C-alpha positions as CSV (number, residue, x, y, z in Angstrom):
1,M,66.9,-7.4,14.4
2,V,64.5,-9.9,13.9
3,E,62.0,-10.3,10.8
4,V,58.8,-11.1,11.8
5,T,55.3,-11.3,10.0
6,I,51.9,-10.8,11.2
7,D,50.7,-14.1,12.7
8,S,47.4,-13.0,13.8
9,I,45.3,-10.5,15.6
10,R,43.0,-11.6,18.8
11,V,40.2,-10.6,20.8
12,S,40.1,-11.2,24.7
13,L,37.0,-12.6,25.2
14,M,37.3,-11.0,28.5
15,T,37.8,-7.7,28.2
16,Q,37.8,-7.2,24.3
17,Q,40.6,-5.9,24.2
18,R,43.2,-6.7,20.7
19,V,46.3,-8.4,20.3
20,V,48.0,-8.9,17.5
21,I,51.0,-11.5,17.6
22,L,54.1,-11.0,15.6
23,K,55.6,-14.7,15.0
24,D,59.9,-14.8,14.2
25,L,60.8,-15.6,10.3
26,D,63.7,-18.3,11.9
27,S,61.7,-19.8,14.9
28,D,59.0,-20.9,17.0
29,R,59.1,-16.9,19.3
30,Y,55.7,-14.9,18.8
31,L,55.7,-11.1,19.9
32,P,52.2,-10.4,21.7
33,I,51.5,-7.0,21.6
34,W,48.1,-5.1,22.8
35,I,46.6,-2.3,20.4
36,G,43.6,-0.5,20.0
37,P,40.4,-1.4,18.4
38,C,40.6,0.9,15.7
39,E,44.3,0.0,14.8
40,A,43.4,-3.7,15.0
41,E,40.5,-3.2,12.8
42,S,42.9,-1.1,10.2
43,I,45.6,-4.1,9.8
44,T,42.7,-6.4,9.3
45,I,41.1,-4.7,7.0
46,E,44.7,-4.6,4.9
47,L,45.4,-8.1,5.2
48,Q,42.0,-9.4,4.4
49,G,42.0,-7.2,1.2
50,V,38.7,-5.4,2.1
51,E,38.1,-2.6,-0.3
52,V,36.8,0.8,1.8
53,A,35.2,3.6,-0.3
54,R,37.3,6.3,1.5
55,P,41.0,5.8,2.9
56,L,41.3,5.1,6.5
57,T,43.7,6.9,8.7
58,H,46.4,4.4,7.9
59,D,46.0,4.5,4.1
60,L,46.2,8.5,4.5
61,L,49.5,8.1,6.1
62,K,50.9,5.9,3.1
63,N,49.4,8.5,0.3
64,V,50.8,11.5,2.3
65,I,54.2,9.4,2.2
66,G,53.8,9.1,-1.0
67,E,53.0,12.7,-2.5
68,L,55.9,13.8,-0.7
69,R,58.2,11.3,-3.2
70,A,59.4,9.5,-0.1
71,S,58.8,5.9,0.7
72,V,58.9,3.7,3.6
73,R,61.5,1.6,3.9
74,S,60.8,-1.0,7.1
75,V,59.0,-0.6,10.5
76,Q,60.4,-1.1,14.1
77,V,59.6,-2.5,17.2
78,S,62.4,-1.0,18.8
79,D,61.9,-1.2,22.4
80,L,59.8,-1.6,25.5
81,R,60.3,0.6,28.6
82,N,57.5,0.6,31.6
83,E,55.7,-2.3,29.5
84,T,54.8,0.1,26.7
85,F,56.1,-0.8,23.4
86,Y,58.0,1.6,20.9
87,A,58.4,1.2,17.1
88,R,60.4,3.6,14.1
89,I,59.0,4.0,10.2
90,N,62.0,4.3,8.6
91,L,61.6,6.6,5.7
92,S,63.4,7.1,2.8
93,V,63.2,11.0,1.2
94,D,65.4,12.1,-1.6
95,S,68.1,8.9,-1.0
96,K,68.0,10.7,2.5
97,Q,66.7,7.6,5.5
98,M,64.8,8.9,8.1
99,D,63.3,7.3,11.3
100,I,59.9,8.7,12.8
101,D,58.8,7.7,16.6
102,A,55.4,5.6,16.1
103,R,53.4,3.5,18.0
104,P,53.8,-0.5,17.1
105,S,49.9,-0.5,16.0
106,D,50.1,2.5,13.4
107,A,53.5,1.3,12.5
108,I,52.3,-2.0,11.6
109,A,49.3,-0.9,10.2
110,L,51.1,1.2,7.7
111,A,53.7,-1.7,6.9
112,V,51.2,-3.8,5.7
113,R,50.1,-1.2,3.2
114,A,53.6,-0.4,2.4
115,K,54.4,-3.9,2.0
116,V,57.5,-3.5,3.5
117,P,58.9,-5.7,6.5
118,I,58.4,-5.4,10.0
119,Y,61.7,-6.0,12.5
120,V,61.8,-6.5,16.1
121,A,65.2,-5.2,18.5
122,D,66.7,-8.6,19.7
123,N,66.6,-7.4,23.1
124,V,62.6,-6.8,23.0
125,M,62.3,-10.3,21.3
126,D,64.9,-11.6,24.0
127,S,62.6,-9.4,27.0
128,A,59.0,-10.2,25.7
129,S,58.5,-13.1,23.5
130,I,56.9,-16.3,24.2
131,T,57.8,-19.8,22.9
132,P,54.6,-22.1,22.8
133,E,54.1,-25.7,24.6
134,E,54.8,-28.9,23.5
135,D,51.6,-29.9,21.3
136,L,48.7,-30.9,23.3
137,S,49.0,-34.2,21.7
138,E,51.8,-34.9,23.0
139,A,50.7,-34.8,26.1
140,A,51.1,-38.7,27.7
141,D,49.5,-38.5,31.0
142,S,46.5,-36.3,29.6
143,T,43.1,-37.0,28.1
144,A,42.8,-35.0,25.0
145,S,39.6,-33.1,27.4
146,D,42.0,-32.8,30.4
147,A,44.9,-31.6,28.3
148,R,42.9,-28.5,26.6
149,L,41.2,-27.8,30.1
150,S,45.1,-26.9,31.9
151,Q,45.7,-25.6,28.7
152,S,43.1,-22.8,28.7
153,P,43.2,-19.1,30.7
154,F,40.3,-21.2,33.2
155,G,42.1,-24.5,33.8
156,D,43.8,-23.5,37.1
157,L,40.1,-22.1,38.3
158,I,39.1,-25.5,37.0
159,D,41.3,-27.8,38.9
160,K,40.6,-25.9,42.0
161,L,37.1,-26.9,41.9
162,D,35.3,-28.4,44.9
163,L,32.7,-30.4,43.0
164,D,31.4,-32.4,45.9
165,D,29.9,-29.4,47.6
166,L,27.0,-29.0,44.3
167,G,25.1,-31.7,46.6
168,P,24.0,-34.8,45.5
169,D,23.7,-36.1,41.7
170,E,19.7,-35.8,40.6
171,N,20.1,-37.8,37.7
């Protein structure tokens, strides 16, 4: 198992979908997991320490676990099958250990509330993690603006544009 931390939660400008980015604590590997907007909001609220008037669903889950005299020990992103991530919530109940199936987004939202470690299975990290490329400032043959464009989601599109077809320059 690889211990990770939440690096960020991002919003796709194209689709408005959310992605939580988990970072390996011992390397520069990152694991992006697409999550729903409600779960993204729940994680963000807790990470930012925002006070809410009434318990959110993940607060309720944490409270129920506590009232049952159980505790959350950790959460794990345990598997990746058919492009779907799976998670487990590790509970301690009366000195007995239990693993509960969960969506990664719910498990992560619970983990930030319970302040417990988040782990990712080695095989999941090996197959789905990404490692950032060299820093853009180290790009020797490109200007800063060219490097930014080529690294942007639209870099390929920009490179393929034929600007000669736009007509004469009127300046």
